[in-house]
Structure formats: structure tokens, C-alpha cells
C-alpha positions in Angstrom: 0.0 0.0 0.0 1.3 3.5 -1.0 2.4 5.7 1.9 -0.3 8.2 1.1 -3.0 5.5 1.4 -1.5 4.4 4.8 -1.4 7.9 6.2 -5.0 8.5 5.1 -6.2 5.4 6.7 -4.2 6.2 9.9 -5.8 9.6 10.1 -9.2 8.1 9.6 -8.5 5.7 12.5 -7.2 8.5 14.7 -10.3 10.5 14.0 -12.4 7.6 15.1 -10.5 7.2 18.4 -10.7 10.9 19.1 -14.4 10.9 18.5 -14.9 7.8 20.8 -12.8 9.2 23.6 -14.6 12.5 23.6 -18.0 10.8 23.5 -17.3 8.5 26.4 -16.1 11.3 28.4 -19.3 13.2 27.7 -21.3 10.2 28.8 -19.2 10.0 32.0 -19.8 13.7 32.8 -23.6 13.3 32.8 -24.0 9.7 34.1 -25.7 9.7 37.5 -24.5 6.2 38.4 -21.0 6.5 39.6 -20.2 2.9 38.6 -21.3 3.4 35.0 -19.5 6.7 34.9 -16.3 5.0 35.8 -16.8 2.4 33.1 -17.2 5.2 30.5 -14.1 6.9 31.8 -12.2 3.7 31.4 -13.5 3.3 27.9 -12.4 6.8 27.1 -8.9 6.1 28.5 -8.6 3.1 26.2 -9.7 5.2 23.2 -7.1 7.8 24.1 -4.4 5.1 24.1 -5.6 3.9 20.7 -5.4 7.5 19.5 -1.8 7.7 20.6 -1.1 4.5 18.9 -2.2 5.9 15.6 -0.3 9.1 16.1 2.8 7.0 16.7 2.1 5.1 13.4 1.7 8.5 11.5 5.0 9.7 13.0 6.8 6.4 12.0 5.6 6.9 8.5 6.9 10.5 8.5 3.5 11.9 8.0 2.0 15.0 9.6 0.1 14.2 12.7 -3.1 16.4 12.7 -4.6 18.0 15.7 -8.2 16.6 15.5 -11.3 17.7 17.1 -14.4 15.6 17.6 -16.6 15.4 14.5 -20.2 16.6 13.9 -21.9 13.3 14.9 -19.8 13.1 18.2 -20.6 16.7 19.1 -24.3 16.2 18.4 -24.6 13.0 20.4 -22.7 14.6 23.3 -25.0 17.6 23.3 -28.0 15.3 23.3 -26.6 13.2 26.1 -26.1 16.4 28.2 -29.5 17.6 27.4 -31.6 14.5 27.7 -29.2 12.0 29.5 -27.1 9.2 28.4 -30.0 6.7 27.9 -31.4 9.0 25.2 -28.4 8.4 22.9 -27.1 5.0 24.1 -29.1 2.9 21.5 -27.5 4.9 18.8 -24.0 4.7 20.2 -24.4 1.0 20.8 -25.5 0.4 17.1 -22.6 2.4 15.8 -20.2 0.6 18.2 -21.4 -2.8 17.1 -21.0 -1.8 13.5 -17.5 -0.6 14.0 -16.3 -3.5 16.3 -14.7 -5.3 13.3 -13.2 -2.4 11.6 -9.6 -3.2 12.7 -9.7 -6.9 11.9 -8.1 -6.6 8.5 -5.7 -3.9 9.3 -2.3 -5.5 10.1 -1.0 -2.6 12.1 -4.1 -2.6 14.3 -3.8 -6.5 14.7 -0.2 -6.1 15.7 -1.1 -3.5 18.4 -4.0 -5.7 19.8 -6.7 -3.2 18.9 -9.3 -5.5 17.4 -9.7 -7.3 20.7 -10.1 -4.0 22.6 -12.7 -2.8 20.2 -14.7 -6.0 20.4 -14.5 -5.7 24.2 -15.9 -2.2 24.0 -18.8 -3.5 21.9 -19.6 -6.1 24.4 -19.4 -3.7 27.3 -21.7 -1.2 25.6 -24.1 -3.9 24.5 -24.3 -5.0 28.2 -25.1 -1.4 29.3 -27.6 -0.7 26.6 -29.4 -4.1 27.1 -27.5 -6.6 29.1 -27.9 -10.3 28.2 -24.7 -12.0 29.6 -22.1 -11.8 32.1 -23.4 -9.2 34.6 -24.2 -9.7 38.2 -27.9 -10.6 38.6 -28.7 -7.5 40.8 -27.3 -5.2 38.2 -29.3 -6.8 35.3 -32.7 -5.6 36.3 -31.5 -2.2 37.2 -29.8 -1.6 33.8 -32.5 -3.2 31.7 -35.3 -1.3 33.5 -33.4 1.9 33.1 -32.6 1.7 29.3 -35.7 -0.1 28.0 -37.7 3.0 29.1 -36.3 4.8 26.1 -38.2 2.4 23.8 -35.2 1.4 21.7 -34.4 4.7 20.0 -36.2 7.9 20.9 -33.7 9.9 18.8 -34.5 8.0 15.7 -38.3 8.3 16.3 -37.9 12.1 16.8 -36.0 12.7 13.5 -38.2 10.3 11.4 -41.4 11.8 12.9 -40.5 15.3 11.9 -39.3 14.1 8.5 -42.7 12.4 7.8 -44.5 15.7 8.5 -42.1 17.7 6.3 -42.0 15.5 3.3 -45.7 14.6 3.2 -46.8 18.3 3.6 -44.1 19.6 1.2 -45.5 17.1 -1.4 -49.0 18.2 -0.7 -48.3 22.0 -0.8 -46.3 21.5 -4.1 -49.1 19.4 -5.6 -51.6 22.2 -5.0 -49.2 24.9 -6.0 -48.6 23.0 -9.4 -52.2 23.3 -10.2 -51.8 27.1 -10.2 -54.3 27.7 -7.5 -54.5 30.8 -5.2 -52.4 31.6 -2.3 -55.3 31.2 0.1 -56.1 27.7 -1.3 -52.5 26.5 -0.9 -52.3 28.0 2.6 -55.6 26.2 3.7 -54.6 22.9 2.0 -51.1 23.0 3.8 -52.8 23.7 7.2 -55.3 21.0 6.7 -52.5 18.6 5.7 -50.6 19.5 8.8 -53.6 19.0 11.2 -54.9 15.9 9.5 -51.4 14.3 9.3 -50.5 15.2 12.9 -53.8 13.9 14.2 -53.4 10.7 12.3 -49.9 10.2 13.6 -51.1 10.9 17.1 -54.0 8.5 17.1 -51.8 5.8 15.6 -49.3 6.3 18.3 -51.9 6.4 21.0 -53.4 3.1 19.7 -50.0 1.4 19.5 -48.8 2.3 23.0 -52.2 1.7 24.6 -52.5 -1.8 22.8 -48.9 -2.6 24.0 -49.8 -1.5 27.5 -52.9 -3.7 27.7 -51.0 -6.6 26.3 -48.3 -6.1 28.9 -50.8 -5.9 31.7 -52.3 -9.2 30.6 -48.9 -10.9 30.5 -48.1 -9.6 34.0 -51.5 -10.8 35.3 -50.6 -14.3 33.8 -47.2 -14.3 35.3 -48.6 -13.4 38.7 -51.1 -16.3 38.5 -48.4 -18.7 37.4 -46.2 -17.5 40.4 -49.1 -18.3 42.8 -49.9 -21.7 41.3 -46.4 -23.1 40.2 -43.8 -21.0 42.1 -41.1 -23.8 41.9 -41.4 -23.9 38.1 -41.2 -20.2 37.9 -38.0 -20.3 40.1 -36.4 -22.9 37.9 -37.1 -20.7 34.9 -35.4 -17.8 36.5 -32.4 -20.0 37.4 -32.1 -20.9 33.8 -32.3 -17.3 32.7 -29.5 -16.2 35.0 -27.4 -19.3 33.9 -27.9 -18.1 30.4 -26.6 -14.6 31.4 -23.3 -16.2 32.6 -23.9 -17.1 36.3 -23.1 -20.6 37.5 -25.8 -22.9 38.6 -25.1 -22.3 42.3 -24.9 -18.5 41.9 -28.1 -18.5 39.9 -30.0 -20.7 42.4 -28.8 -18.6 45.4 -29.9 -15.4 43.6 -33.3 -16.8 42.7 -33.8 -18.0 46.3 -33.1 -14.6 47.6 -35.5 -13.0 45.1 -38.3 -15.5 45.8 -38.2 -14.7 49.5 -40.6 -11.8 48.7 -43.5 -12.4 46.2 -43.5 -8.7 45.0 -39.8 -8.8 44.3 -40.1 -12.3 42.6 -43.0 -11.1 40.3 -41.0 -7.8 39.4 -38.0 -9.8 38.6 -39.8 -12.4 36.5 -41.7 -9.7 34.5 -38.4 -8.0 33.7 -36.2 -11.1 33.0 -38.7 -13.6 31.5 -41.0 -11.2 29.7 -38.6 -8.3 29.0 -41.2 -5.8 30.5 -40.5 -2.9 32.7 -43.5 -2.8 35.0 -42.8 0.7 36.0 -43.2 1.9 32.4 -45.4 -0.5 30.3 -44.5 1.2 27.1 -44.8 4.7 28.5 -47.7 7.1 28.4 -50.1 6.7 25.5 -51.2 10.3 25.7 -47.6 11.5 26.0 -46.6 9.4 23.0 -49.6 10.8 21.0 -48.7 14.3 22.0 -45.1 13.9 21.0 -46.1 12.5 17.7 -48.4 15.3 17.0 -45.8 18.0 17.8 -43.0 16.3 15.8 -45.2 15.8 12.7 -46.4 19.4 13.1 -42.9 20.7 13.5 -41.8 19.2 10.1 -45.1 20.0 8.4 -45.0 23.7 9.2 -42.0 24.5 7.0 -43.6 24.2 3.6 -46.6 26.2 4.8 -45.1 29.1 6.8 -44.0 31.3 3.8 -47.6 31.4 2.5 -48.6 33.4 5.6 -46.6 36.4 4.5 -45.8 35.9 0.8 -47.8 35.4 -2.5 -47.2 33.7 -5.8 -43.7 32.7 -7.0 -42.0 34.4 -4.0 -44.0 32.2 -1.5 -43.2 29.1 -3.7 -39.6 29.8 -3.7 -39.5 30.6 0.1 -41.5 27.4 0.8 -38.9 25.2 -1.2 -36.0 27.1 0.5 -37.3 26.6 4.0 -38.2 23.0 3.3 -34.8 22.4 1.8 -33.0 23.7 4.9 -35.2 21.6 7.1 -34.6 18.5 4.9 -30.8 19.0 5.0 -31.0 19.4 8.8 -33.0 16.2 9.3 -30.8 14.4 6.9 -27.8 15.4 9.0 -29.8 14.2 12.0 -30.2 10.8 10.5 -26.4 10.4 10.2 -26.3 10.2 14.1 -27.8 6.8 14.0 -26.8 5.5 10.4 -23.1 6.1 10.7 -23.0 7.9 7.2 -21.5 11.2 6.8 -23.6 14.3 7.8 -23.0 15.9 4.3 -24.0 12.8 2.5 -27.1 12.3 4.6 -28.1 15.9 4.2 -27.8 15.8 0.4 -29.6 12.4 0.1 -32.5 13.7 2.3 -32.7 16.8 0.2 -32.8 14.9 -3.1 -35.5 12.5 -1.9 -37.7 15.2 -0.4 -37.4 17.4 -3.6 -38.0 14.4 -5.8 -41.2 13.6 -4.1 -42.2 17.4 -4.2 -41.3 17.4 -7.9 -43.5 14.5 -8.7 -46.6 15.9 -6.9 -46.0 19.3 -8.4 -45.9 17.8 -11.9 -49.1 15.8 -11.2 -50.8 18.9 -9.8 -49.8 20.9 -12.9 -51.2 18.3 -15.3 -54.4 18.1 -13.3 -54.7 21.9 -13.2 -54.1 22.3 -16.9 -56.6 19.5 -17.6 -59.3 21.1 -15.5 -58.6 24.6 -16.8 -58.9 23.2 -20.4 
């Protein structure tokens, strides 16, 4: 491999380690649990050592060692972690960490430095924090699982995609009506109707989804409580097997199960969390809260194509609507890069292209229909 290609690869690796160290330090700063905060600090220290390794490789190659700062994705995730807490961004970070865990496997310099093993270890640790399945002490399992499942898997992804739905659908609607060469007032009314109708539809769908899940969870918990009353020994054996699958020995698993089953309420709570994967304190969250959030997110995206028509007319309003929607599309596209792992610029341009393509199709259809009706 040419020295230029090596130095480029080394710099990319260095940037990744700088990003990782910065992000783990940000998580440590806002993590309320001191044990977890210490884990994040230790992960950051390892990433720092990896960064030094790549700086050394660049120096050996005779290449310039850049003074790198955290990238856009890292800064954005750190900001969200500080604003909403580590659990808000942890599913995204975990997904990215799992995707990158094998990045060093085919790099001989990294293999020689023992970096692939460390990266896979990081991936396992982060997976255990985000949703532990093996190797953690039984008492910590329920605490961590209950804490992070409350985020519903990925609140950040849902927020970005919810706003994107409102933006693209209402932009397409507004452009379709504008293509028919109708009046400014009709375009405005249509856009507002599309915003309200779409937001209400999203809110109702979210309410039904969460409420249905809550009712299902309640039925499952009631069934589990009945089984605990009728066949407690069988339920205890199931819990022992679960803890053995998580990495405890049979004796450790049995001792922990005996301790938990000493109190029926604790036993039920543990069985619901471990066997059913349900957090009884959350039950999927608030249906009304989810509905309200969906309504607001959809409306937030849908308002951009409509807003210019409140103050402008004709071609000026159309151009302003496209400009405002284009900026919002680019921003949402950059937002998707936080959980897809793609570059922010690429994601922004892709989102812009898709959104404008949809708007172009509906504008063309609206124009054809408008000409047909006028003729």
C-alpha cells in the first residue's frame, strides 16, 4: 500500500478514536450512576491510548500528525446526552459501536497492536449497558434493563423520522396544489389542513399502538402473577435458567433466585423483567404522552412548507417554501447520520434529493391536473 494511502487510513483511524474518547467522556460527565460513569471513563482512556497508537504510526511513517477535534456526529450526540441524559443516545451509540467493532480486523498494524480485541471488548461492554444479556451480576441486570428499556429502543430515531414524515408529506401536498396554479389562500388552507390531518393521524396511531402494548403487557403480567401463585417452583427454575444463560453458575443463579423469591412482589417484578422483558414501571410509557409527542414532531416538520404562505404570495411564496423545506430536509438528513453512521453531508444531500424528488412528482401531477381542469 502506498504511503499516502496508509497515512489517510491512519488519520481516519485517529479521528475515530478521538471521537470515541470524547463521546465516552461526555457520557461519564452526565451519568448519574458512579459505577457506569467509571466504566465510561475507562472506555475513554482506552480510546485515548488507541489514538496515541495511531499518532505513533503516523510519526513512524513520516506523515503529519493532525490536531483533530471531535466530528459533527460526536458533538451532536454529546449535546443530546447532556440535554436528555445518556439513555437517550445510548441505543444509537451501541449500534454504531457494534457496526465498527470489526473495523480493525483486516488492518495489520491494528492487529499487531491488539486493537481489534479491545474494540470488540468495548462493543460487548456497551451492549451490556444498553441491554444486558450475559455476564453481569444478577442484581445489576434488572436495574440496567429497566433503566434503558424505558427509552423504547431509540427515541432519537423516532424524533428525527417523525419530523421528517411531516415535512416530506406536507411539502409534497403543498407543491401538488401549487402546481395546479391555485390561489395563495387555497394553498395555505390545504397546507394547514394537511398539517392538522397528518398530525392527528400520527397521534391517534401512536396512542393506539402504545395503549395496545400496555394492555398486552398488563395481561402478560397478570398471567405471570397467576403462574407465580400456582407453580412457584417452576417459575423459580425458569429464573435460574435465565441467570445461567446470562453467565452465572448454577449455584450462583440458584442462590440469587432463592433470595428474590423470598418476597413475592420482588419475585414477580424480577420475573416480569427477566422472563417477559417488560419494565412494570413503564409498560411502554404514556399513551397520551406518545400521542402528543407524535403530534408535535409531525407538526414541526409540516409547518416549514406552509409558513411562507402566511406572508408571501405567488412565486415568492413558492420559492420561500422550497428554501425553508430544503433547509429543514438537510438538517433532518444530517440528524439521521447520528444513527446511520453515514457522513452528515452525504445524509443531508440524500434527504434533500429524496424530499425534492417527491415534491417534484406531486408538483408535476398537480400541474397536469390543473391544466386539464382549466382546459
